[in-house]
C-alpha positions as CSV (number, residue, x, y, z in Angstrom):
1,M,17.8,5.4,27.9
2,T,14.2,6.7,27.9
3,T,12.2,6.9,24.7
4,P,11.4,10.5,23.7
5,N,8.0,11.8,23.0
6,V,6.0,8.9,24.4
7,L,3.3,9.8,26.9
8,K,4.0,7.9,30.1
9,S,0.6,8.4,31.7
10,A,-2.9,8.5,30.5
11,A,-3.4,11.3,33.0
12,E,-1.4,13.6,30.7
13,P,-3.4,13.8,27.5
14,L,-1.6,14.7,24.3
15,L,-1.9,18.3,23.3
16,L,-2.9,18.3,19.6
17,T,-1.9,21.8,18.8
18,Q,-1.8,22.7,15.1
19,R,2.0,22.7,15.3
20,R,2.1,19.2,16.8
21,I,-0.4,17.9,14.2
22,W,1.9,19.0,11.4
23,I,5.0,17.5,13.1
24,I,3.2,14.1,13.4
25,F,2.0,14.4,9.8
26,G,5.6,15.0,8.8
27,A,6.7,11.7,10.3
28,L,3.9,10.0,8.4
29,I,5.0,11.5,5.2
30,A,8.5,10.2,5.7
31,G,7.2,6.7,6.1
32,M,4.9,6.9,3.2
33,L,7.7,8.3,1.0
34,L,9.7,5.1,1.8
35,S,6.9,2.8,0.7
36,S,5.7,4.7,-2.3
37,L,9.2,5.3,-3.7
38,D,9.9,1.6,-3.6
39,Q,6.8,0.6,-5.5
40,T,7.4,3.0,-8.4
41,I,11.1,2.1,-8.6
42,V,10.4,-1.7,-8.7
43,S,7.7,-1.4,-11.3
44,T,10.1,-0.1,-13.9
45,A,12.9,-2.4,-12.9
46,M,10.9,-5.6,-12.8
47,P,11.4,-6.8,-16.4
48,T,15.2,-6.6,-15.9
49,I,15.1,-8.2,-12.4
50,V,13.1,-11.2,-13.6
51,G,15.2,-11.6,-16.7
52,Q,18.6,-11.5,-14.9
53,L,17.4,-13.8,-12.0
54,G,15.7,-16.2,-14.4
55,G,12.0,-15.9,-13.4
56,V,10.1,-14.5,-16.3
57,E,7.5,-17.3,-16.2
58,N,7.1,-16.7,-12.4
59,Q,7.3,-12.9,-12.3
60,A,3.8,-12.6,-10.9
61,W,5.3,-14.0,-7.6
62,I,7.3,-10.8,-7.0
63,T,4.1,-8.8,-6.7
64,T,2.1,-11.6,-5.2
65,A,4.6,-12.3,-2.4
66,Y,4.6,-8.6,-1.4
67,L,0.8,-8.4,-1.5
68,L,0.4,-11.6,0.4
69,A,2.6,-10.4,3.3
70,T,1.1,-7.0,3.3
71,T,-2.4,-8.5,3.4
72,I,-1.7,-10.9,6.2
73,V,-0.2,-8.2,8.5
74,M,-2.7,-5.4,7.9
75,P,-5.3,-6.6,10.4
76,I,-2.5,-7.3,12.9
77,Y,-1.1,-3.7,12.6
78,G,-4.6,-2.2,12.8
79,K,-5.8,-4.2,15.8
80,F,-2.5,-4.0,17.7
81,G,-2.4,-0.3,17.0
82,D,-5.8,0.2,18.7
83,V,-4.7,-2.0,21.6
84,L,-1.0,-1.0,22.1
85,G,-0.6,2.4,20.4
86,R,0.8,3.1,17.0
87,R,4.2,4.7,17.5
88,S,6.4,1.6,18.1
89,L,4.6,-0.4,15.5
90,F,5.2,2.4,12.9
91,M,8.9,2.3,13.6
92,I,9.0,-1.5,13.5
93,A,7.4,-1.3,10.0
94,I,10.1,1.2,8.8
95,A,12.9,-1.0,10.2
96,L,11.5,-4.2,8.5
97,F,11.0,-2.5,5.2
98,T,14.5,-1.0,5.2
99,L,16.3,-4.3,6.3
100,A,14.4,-6.2,3.6
101,S,15.5,-3.8,1.0
102,V,19.1,-4.8,1.8
103,G,18.2,-8.4,1.4
104,C,16.5,-7.7,-2.0
105,A,19.7,-5.9,-3.2
106,F,21.9,-8.8,-2.3
107,S,19.6,-11.6,-3.6
108,T,21.4,-14.0,-5.9
109,D,18.4,-16.0,-7.3
110,F,14.8,-15.3,-8.1
111,W,13.2,-17.1,-5.1
112,M,15.6,-15.5,-2.6
113,F,14.5,-12.1,-4.0
114,V,10.8,-13.2,-3.7
115,V,11.3,-14.0,0.0
116,F,12.8,-10.6,0.8
117,R,10.0,-8.9,-1.2
118,A,7.6,-10.7,1.2
119,V,9.5,-9.3,4.2
120,Q,9.2,-5.9,2.6
121,G,5.5,-6.5,2.5
122,L,5.5,-7.1,6.3
123,G,6.8,-3.6,6.7
124,G,4.9,-2.0,3.9
125,G,1.5,-3.2,5.3
126,G,2.3,-1.4,8.6
127,L,3.3,1.9,6.9
128,I,0.0,2.0,4.9
129,I,-2.4,1.0,7.8
130,L,-0.7,3.0,10.6
131,S,-0.4,6.2,8.5
132,Q,-4.1,6.1,7.7
133,A,-5.1,5.3,11.3
134,I,-2.8,8.0,12.8
135,I,-4.3,10.6,10.5
136,A,-7.8,9.6,11.7
137,D,-6.5,9.8,15.3
138,I,-5.3,13.4,15.0
139,V,-7.5,15.0,12.3
140,P,-11.4,15.0,12.3
141,A,-13.0,13.4,9.3
142,S,-14.6,16.8,8.4
143,Q,-11.1,18.4,8.1
144,R,-9.0,15.5,6.7
145,G,-9.2,16.8,3.1
146,R,-6.8,19.7,3.8
147,Y,-4.0,17.2,4.6
148,L,-4.3,15.4,1.3
149,G,-2.3,18.2,-0.4
150,P,1.0,17.4,1.3
151,L,0.3,13.6,1.1
152,G,-0.5,13.9,-2.6
153,G,2.7,15.8,-3.0
154,I,4.7,12.9,-1.6
155,F,3.0,10.5,-4.0
156,G,3.7,12.9,-6.8
157,L,7.4,13.2,-5.8
158,A,7.6,9.4,-5.7
159,A,5.8,9.1,-9.0
160,V,8.4,11.4,-10.6
161,A,11.5,10.3,-8.8
162,G,10.7,6.6,-8.6
163,P,10.4,5.8,-12.3
164,L,13.3,8.2,-13.1
165,L,15.6,6.6,-10.6
166,G,14.5,3.1,-11.4
167,G,15.0,3.6,-15.1
168,Y,18.3,5.3,-14.5
169,F,19.5,2.5,-12.3
170,V,18.5,-0.2,-14.8
171,D,19.9,1.7,-17.9
172,H,23.1,3.0,-16.4
173,L,23.9,1.1,-13.1
174,T,22.3,-2.1,-11.9
175,W,18.8,-3.0,-10.7
176,Q,20.2,-3.5,-7.2
177,W,20.4,0.3,-6.8
178,A,16.5,0.4,-6.8
179,F,16.9,-1.2,-3.3
180,Y,20.1,0.5,-2.1
181,I,18.3,3.8,-2.2
182,N,15.8,2.6,0.4
183,I,18.5,2.4,3.0
184,P,19.2,6.1,3.5
185,V,15.5,7.0,3.0
186,G,14.6,4.3,5.6
187,V,17.1,5.5,8.2
188,A,15.9,9.1,7.8
189,A,12.3,8.0,8.1
190,F,13.1,6.1,11.3
191,V,15.0,9.0,12.9
192,I,12.2,11.4,12.0
193,A,9.6,9.0,13.5
194,W,11.7,8.5,16.6
195,F,11.7,12.2,17.5
196,A,8.6,13.6,15.9
197,L,5.9,10.9,16.3
198,T,4.4,12.0,19.6
199,L,1.7,9.4,20.3
200,P,0.6,7.6,23.5
201,S,1.5,4.1,24.3
202,K,-1.0,1.7,25.8
203,R,-1.3,-1.6,27.7
204,P,-3.9,-4.2,26.6
205,T,-6.9,-4.5,28.8
206,M,-8.1,-7.7,27.2
207,R,-6.6,-10.9,25.9
208,I,-5.0,-10.5,22.4
209,D,-6.7,-12.7,19.8
210,V,-3.7,-14.8,18.8
211,L,-5.7,-17.7,17.4
212,G,-7.7,-15.3,15.2
213,V,-4.5,-13.8,13.8
214,L,-3.2,-17.3,13.0
215,L,-6.4,-18.5,11.3
216,L,-6.7,-15.3,9.3
217,S,-3.1,-15.6,8.1
218,A,-3.7,-19.2,7.1
219,A,-6.9,-18.4,5.2
220,T,-5.2,-15.5,3.4
221,A,-2.2,-17.7,2.4
222,C,-4.4,-20.5,1.2
223,L,-6.5,-18.1,-0.9
224,I,-3.4,-16.7,-2.6
225,F,-1.9,-20.1,-3.3
226,F,-5.2,-21.4,-4.5
227,T,-5.5,-18.7,-7.1
228,E,-1.8,-18.8,-8.0
229,Y,-1.7,-22.5,-8.5
230,G,-5.0,-22.6,-10.3
231,G,-4.0,-19.8,-12.7
232,N,-0.7,-21.1,-13.9
233,S,0.1,-23.6,-16.6
234,K,2.2,-25.9,-14.3
235,H,-0.7,-26.8,-12.0
236,G,-4.0,-25.5,-13.2
237,W,-7.5,-25.8,-11.8
238,G,-7.6,-29.6,-12.1
239,D,-4.5,-30.1,-10.0
240,G,-4.8,-31.8,-6.6
241,Q,-2.5,-29.3,-4.9
242,T,-4.6,-26.4,-6.1
243,W,-7.7,-27.9,-4.5
244,M,-5.8,-28.7,-1.3
245,F,-5.3,-25.0,-0.9
246,G,-8.9,-24.4,-1.7
247,A,-10.0,-26.8,1.0
248,G,-7.5,-25.2,3.4
249,L,-9.1,-21.8,2.6
250,L,-12.6,-23.1,3.4
251,V,-11.5,-24.7,6.7
252,A,-9.5,-21.8,7.9
253,A,-12.2,-19.2,7.0
254,C,-14.9,-21.2,8.8
255,L,-12.7,-21.7,11.9
256,F,-11.8,-18.0,11.8
257,I,-15.5,-16.9,11.8
258,F,-16.2,-19.4,14.7
259,V,-13.3,-18.1,16.8
260,E,-14.0,-14.4,16.1
261,S,-17.6,-14.9,17.2
262,R,-16.4,-16.0,20.6
263,A,-13.2,-14.0,21.1
264,E,-13.0,-11.5,23.9
265,D,-11.4,-8.9,21.6
266,P,-11.4,-10.2,18.0
267,V,-8.9,-9.1,15.5
268,I,-11.7,-8.4,13.1
269,P,-15.0,-7.9,15.0
270,L,-17.9,-9.5,13.1
271,S,-20.1,-6.6,14.3
272,L,-18.4,-4.5,11.6
273,F,-20.2,-6.5,8.9
274,R,-23.6,-5.6,10.3
275,N,-22.8,-1.9,9.5
276,S,-23.8,-1.2,5.9
277,V,-21.8,2.0,5.9
278,F,-18.7,-0.1,6.6
279,V,-19.6,-3.0,4.3
280,I,-20.3,-1.2,1.1
281,P,-17.1,0.8,0.8
282,T,-15.1,-2.2,1.9
283,A,-16.7,-4.3,-0.9
284,I,-15.9,-1.4,-3.3
285,G,-12.3,-1.5,-2.1
286,L,-12.1,-5.3,-2.7
287,V,-13.4,-5.0,-6.3
288,L,-11.1,-2.1,-7.1
289,G,-8.1,-3.9,-5.7
290,V,-8.7,-6.6,-8.3
291,V,-8.8,-4.0,-11.1
292,M,-6.1,-1.7,-9.9
293,F,-3.3,-4.2,-9.3
294,A,-4.1,-6.4,-12.2
295,A,-3.6,-3.4,-14.4
296,L,-0.7,-1.8,-12.7
297,G,1.3,-5.0,-12.1
298,F,2.1,-5.4,-15.8
299,I,1.6,-2.1,-17.5
300,P,5.4,-1.2,-17.1
301,T,6.3,-4.5,-18.6
302,F,4.0,-3.9,-21.6
303,L,5.5,-0.4,-22.1
304,Q,9.0,-1.7,-22.1
305,M,8.6,-4.9,-24.1
306,A,5.7,-4.2,-26.4
307,S,6.2,-0.5,-27.0
308,G,10.0,-0.7,-27.1
309,T,10.6,2.0,-24.6
310,S,13.5,2.0,-22.1
311,A,13.0,1.4,-18.4
312,A,13.3,5.2,-17.7
313,A,10.9,6.0,-20.4
314,S,8.4,3.4,-19.3
315,G,8.5,4.9,-15.8
316,L,7.9,8.4,-17.1
317,L,4.9,7.1,-19.1
318,L,3.2,6.2,-15.8
319,L,3.3,9.9,-14.8
320,P,-0.1,10.7,-16.5
321,M,-1.8,8.1,-14.4
322,M,-0.2,9.4,-11.2
323,V,-1.1,13.0,-12.1
324,G,-4.7,12.0,-12.6
325,L,-4.8,10.0,-9.4
326,I,-3.2,12.7,-7.3
327,G,-5.2,15.6,-8.8
328,A,-8.5,13.8,-8.4
329,S,-7.6,12.8,-4.8
330,I,-6.7,16.3,-3.8
331,I,-9.7,18.0,-5.4
332,S,-12.2,15.4,-4.1
333,G,-10.6,15.8,-0.6
334,I,-11.0,19.6,-0.6
335,V,-14.6,19.4,-1.9
336,I,-15.5,16.8,0.8
337,S,-14.0,18.9,3.5
338,R,-15.9,22.0,2.4
339,T,-19.3,20.4,1.7
340,G,-19.3,17.3,3.9
341,K,-20.7,15.2,1.0
342,Y,-18.9,12.3,-0.5
343,K,-21.2,9.9,-2.3
344,A,-20.9,11.5,-5.8
345,F,-17.1,10.8,-6.0
346,P,-17.2,6.9,-5.9
347,V,-20.1,7.0,-8.4
348,A,-18.3,9.3,-10.8
349,G,-14.9,7.5,-10.2
350,T,-16.2,4.1,-11.2
351,V,-17.6,5.5,-14.5
352,V,-14.2,7.2,-15.3
353,L,-12.3,4.1,-14.3
354,G,-14.5,2.0,-16.6
355,V,-13.7,4.3,-19.5
356,G,-10.0,3.8,-18.8
357,V,-10.2,0.0,-18.6
358,F,-12.2,-0.2,-21.7
359,A,-9.7,1.9,-23.6
360,M,-6.9,-0.4,-22.5
361,T,-8.5,-3.3,-24.2
362,T,-7.4,-1.7,-27.5
363,L,-3.7,-1.7,-26.6
364,A,-1.4,-3.0,-29.3
365,A,2.2,-2.8,-30.2
366,S,1.3,-0.1,-32.7
367,T,-0.7,2.1,-30.2
368,P,0.9,5.6,-30.1
369,I,2.6,6.5,-26.9
370,W,0.6,9.7,-26.4
371,L,-2.6,7.7,-26.6
372,I,-1.4,5.2,-24.0
373,C,-0.7,8.2,-21.7
374,V,-4.3,9.4,-22.2
375,Y,-5.6,6.0,-21.2
376,L,-3.4,6.0,-18.1
377,F,-4.5,9.5,-17.1
378,I,-8.2,8.5,-17.3
379,F,-7.5,5.3,-15.3
380,G,-5.7,7.2,-12.6
381,T,-8.4,9.9,-12.4
382,G,-11.0,7.2,-11.7
383,L,-8.9,5.7,-8.9
384,G,-8.2,9.1,-7.4
385,L,-12.0,9.8,-7.1
386,I,-12.6,6.6,-5.2
387,M,-9.7,5.3,-3.1
388,Q,-9.3,8.0,-0.4
389,V,-13.1,8.4,-0.1
390,I,-13.9,4.8,0.9
391,V,-11.2,4.9,3.6
392,L,-12.7,8.1,5.0
393,V,-16.2,6.7,5.0
394,V,-15.1,3.5,6.8
395,Q,-13.2,5.5,9.5
396,N,-16.2,7.8,10.0
397,A,-18.6,4.8,10.3
398,V,-17.1,3.2,13.4
399,P,-16.5,4.2,17.1
400,P,-13.1,5.9,17.7
401,Q,-11.9,2.9,19.6
402,Q,-12.1,0.8,16.4
403,V,-10.5,3.3,13.9
404,G,-7.4,1.2,13.4
405,T,-9.3,-2.1,13.2
406,A,-11.8,-0.7,10.7
407,T,-9.1,0.9,8.6
408,S,-7.0,-2.3,8.5
409,T,-10.1,-4.4,7.7
410,N,-11.0,-2.2,4.8
411,N,-7.5,-2.3,3.5
412,Y,-7.3,-6.0,4.1
413,F,-10.1,-6.7,1.7
414,R,-8.7,-4.3,-0.9
415,E,-5.4,-6.1,-0.7
416,V,-7.2,-9.5,-1.0
417,G,-8.6,-8.1,-4.2
418,S,-5.2,-6.9,-5.2
419,A,-3.6,-10.3,-4.6
420,L,-6.4,-12.0,-6.5
421,G,-6.1,-9.6,-9.4
422,V,-2.3,-10.1,-9.7
423,A,-2.5,-13.9,-9.2
424,V,-5.4,-14.6,-11.5
425,F,-5.0,-12.0,-14.2
426,G,-1.2,-12.1,-13.9
427,A,-1.4,-15.9,-14.4
428,L,-3.5,-15.3,-17.5
429,F,-1.0,-12.9,-18.9
430,T,2.2,-14.9,-18.1
431,S,0.8,-18.3,-19.2
432,R,-0.4,-16.9,-22.5
433,L,2.9,-15.0,-22.9
434,S,5.1,-18.1,-22.0
435,D,3.3,-20.3,-24.5
436,K,3.7,-17.7,-27.3
437,L,7.4,-17.1,-26.5
438,L,8.1,-20.9,-26.5
439,V,6.6,-21.2,-29.9
440,I,8.5,-18.1,-31.2
441,F,11.9,-19.4,-30.0
442,A,11.2,-22.9,-31.2
443,Q,10.3,-21.6,-34.7
444,S,13.6,-19.6,-34.7
445,G,15.5,-22.9,-34.5
446,A,16.1,-23.2,-30.8
447,S,15.9,-26.6,-29.1
448,P,13.1,-27.1,-26.5
449,S,15.5,-26.6,-23.6
450,D,17.1,-23.5,-25.2
451,A,13.7,-22.1,-25.9
452,A,12.7,-22.5,-22.3
453,S,15.9,-21.0,-21.1
454,S,15.5,-18.0,-23.5
455,T,12.0,-17.5,-22.3
456,A,12.9,-17.5,-18.6
457,N,15.8,-15.1,-19.0
458,L,14.2,-12.6,-21.5
459,D,14.6,-9.0,-20.5
460,P,14.6,-5.7,-22.5
461,A,18.3,-5.8,-23.0
462,A,18.2,-9.4,-24.3
463,L,15.2,-8.5,-26.5
464,N,17.1,-5.8,-28.3
465,K,19.9,-8.2,-29.2
466,L,17.6,-10.6,-31.0
467,P,17.2,-10.6,-34.8
468,Q,14.6,-8.1,-36.0
469,A,12.1,-10.7,-37.1
470,V,12.2,-12.5,-33.7
471,H,12.1,-9.2,-31.9
472,D,8.9,-8.1,-33.7
473,L,7.2,-11.4,-33.0
474,I,8.0,-11.1,-29.3
475,V,6.7,-7.6,-29.2
476,T,3.5,-8.7,-30.7
477,A,3.3,-11.6,-28.3
478,Y,3.5,-9.2,-25.3
479,A,0.7,-7.0,-26.7
480,D,-1.5,-9.9,-27.7
481,S,-1.1,-11.5,-24.2
482,L,-1.9,-8.4,-22.1
483,A,-4.6,-6.4,-23.8
484,P,-7.3,-9.1,-23.7
485,V,-6.9,-9.3,-19.9
486,F,-8.6,-5.9,-19.5
487,W,-11.8,-7.3,-20.9
488,Y,-12.0,-9.6,-17.8
489,L,-11.6,-6.5,-15.6
490,L,-14.6,-4.6,-16.9
491,P,-17.3,-6.6,-15.0
492,F,-15.5,-5.8,-11.8
493,V,-15.7,-2.1,-12.6
494,V,-19.5,-2.5,-13.2
495,I,-19.9,-4.2,-9.8
496,A,-18.0,-1.3,-8.1
497,F,-20.4,1.2,-9.8
498,I,-23.5,-0.7,-8.6
499,L,-22.1,-0.8,-5.1
500,S,-21.3,2.9,-5.1
501,L,-25.0,3.7,-5.8
502,F,-26.0,2.1,-2.5
503,L,-23.4,4.0,-0.5
504,K,-25.2,5.7,2.4
505,P,-24.1,9.3,3.1
506,I,-23.8,10.2,6.8
507,P,-22.4,13.3,8.5
508,L,-18.7,13.5,8.8
509,S,-17.4,13.7,12.4
510,D,-15.8,16.9,13.6
511,V,-13.9,15.2,16.5
512,A,-10.5,13.5,16.0
513,G,-10.2,9.9,17.2
514,M,-7.7,10.6,20.0
515,V,-9.9,13.4,21.3
516,A,-13.0,11.3,21.2
517,R,-11.2,8.6,23.2
518,G,-10.0,11.1,25.8
519,E,-6.3,10.6,24.9
520,A,-5.8,14.1,23.6
521,V,-7.2,17.6,23.6
522,T,-7.1,20.1,20.7
523,G,-8.0,23.6,19.7
524,E,-7.9,26.5,22.2
525,E,-7.8,24.1,25.1
526,A,-4.6,22.5,23.8
527,D,-3.0,25.9,23.2
528,A,-3.8,27.0,26.7
529,L,-2.5,23.8,28.3
530,E,0.6,23.9,26.2
531,A,1.4,27.5,27.4
532,Q,0.7,26.4,31.0
533,R,3.0,23.4,30.7
534,L,5.8,25.6,29.3
535,A,5.3,28.1,32.2
536,D,5.4,25.3,34.7
537,A,8.5,23.8,33.2
538,K,10.3,27.2,33.4
539,A,9.2,27.7,37.0
540,A,10.4,24.2,37.9
541,K,13.7,24.9,36.3
542,A,14.2,28.1,38.2
543,A,13.1,26.7,41.6
544,P,16.3,24.9,42.4
545,K,18.3,28.0,41.9
546,Q,16.1,30.0,44.2
547,T,16.3,27.2,46.9
548,D,20.1,27.1,46.6
549,S,20.2,30.8,47.0
550,A,18.0,30.8,50.1
551,N,20.1,28.0,51.8
552,T,23.4,29.7,51.2
553,T,24.9,31.1,54.5
554,P,26.0,34.7,54.1
555,P,29.7,35.3,54.7
556,P,30.6,36.8,58.2
557,T,31.0,40.5,58.3
558,S,34.2,42.0,59.5
């Protein structure tokens, strides 16, 4: 069976007509819907999941495992996409994500669930990187803003549907349905990509940097384990195992730099870091990753446990943040496409983000719900003014042959920041919380073993069954454990603001990546060639009939 819609020869460039661009973009939307829907569903279901599977004190690992896997594979997807083409990799990412969702749904203990979340991350990393790289392949940087509307609409749909579905599943069915729903969505996304994602396949012309991939993966894993072990109460920064991972990180990072400096085709070319237009937005992404995921990883938990809202309500309370993020992203994209100027948006975005983070330091169990929504809207608006712009700048700063590599490297450092934020600040939150909960249960008359068991299995449903006095103490413990964490995030916002001041504006390219690489043609030339190919196909189809007619011997006359 032949694979449809894959170019067999570089001699036949892809015709990027406007119709084909929208068809390809539709396939990307399907994949992004799968990834974004899962994230919003899981965020509202997490307190119930960790409570039922017995992992409250380790709940940071659910997010850390996903981020670790995503971070490791991002440079691989980016580099391999540049070398081999992105179509097959995109479908592999969809398949991995969907199959891992089945594994999550059937998990019977906490660590089994964590493993399948990591496998989901292997697919999710590809969906993020390949979508961004493919958009850069088919749409010039100067016109990319007009495509943010439909993409923002998908995130908006996921922002509305995800929390509603996640909350409904937790409140009325089971948390497993938050993963069952990925199965039909994943199958549909795979089918759409199979038929609609018309992109060229390639063959590598240089040796693939396998050693670089392995060393980068080892360095990333050691980094995450170093921060995770150092930040939790079981090990801490004085533990020998913690510093074994720290030593492994140092060794792997040094070896990686040495190998990349000599590799024929490095997975992350060191030359990228001599380009200030690439380095500054990448550094901004790393810092913002710390802030964004440290905050988002535990806000739904705070809303459910400290504010007393249901899972469905806590999901809806995230909508103001998504509205701010989507609205700012779309508006900034349109303005950038019209003016070609982008520097003002990261500067303004970091200021707005700082206001939102500062406001969250005041969160308490008594904070009105409407005020929390205002804080989240400000937070989301700040992110929306920054996140899409730094990716656009990075893609515009490198040669077309390195679009995927640059995109994945930028995202890699953002995800490193995300993993650090979740591991370090999540550990601060959960260690403080676990200590407070153990004291509360012990004071209520529970034995040390019963107190530890009650802490590990605490979820919103169990909380509501407790005596009112204990209930109120636990609610206060959640609020007192989370709000101070935001003070530690403010310096990172200041760093991002300072970096954005040094962002160098350069003209946005008006040539799509595939066109620049000679893999595609666009505009009037593509329309003319498309018409010619259709005419040739019709002529070729009619030719056999004419030949058969000419070779037919006329019947003898009487």
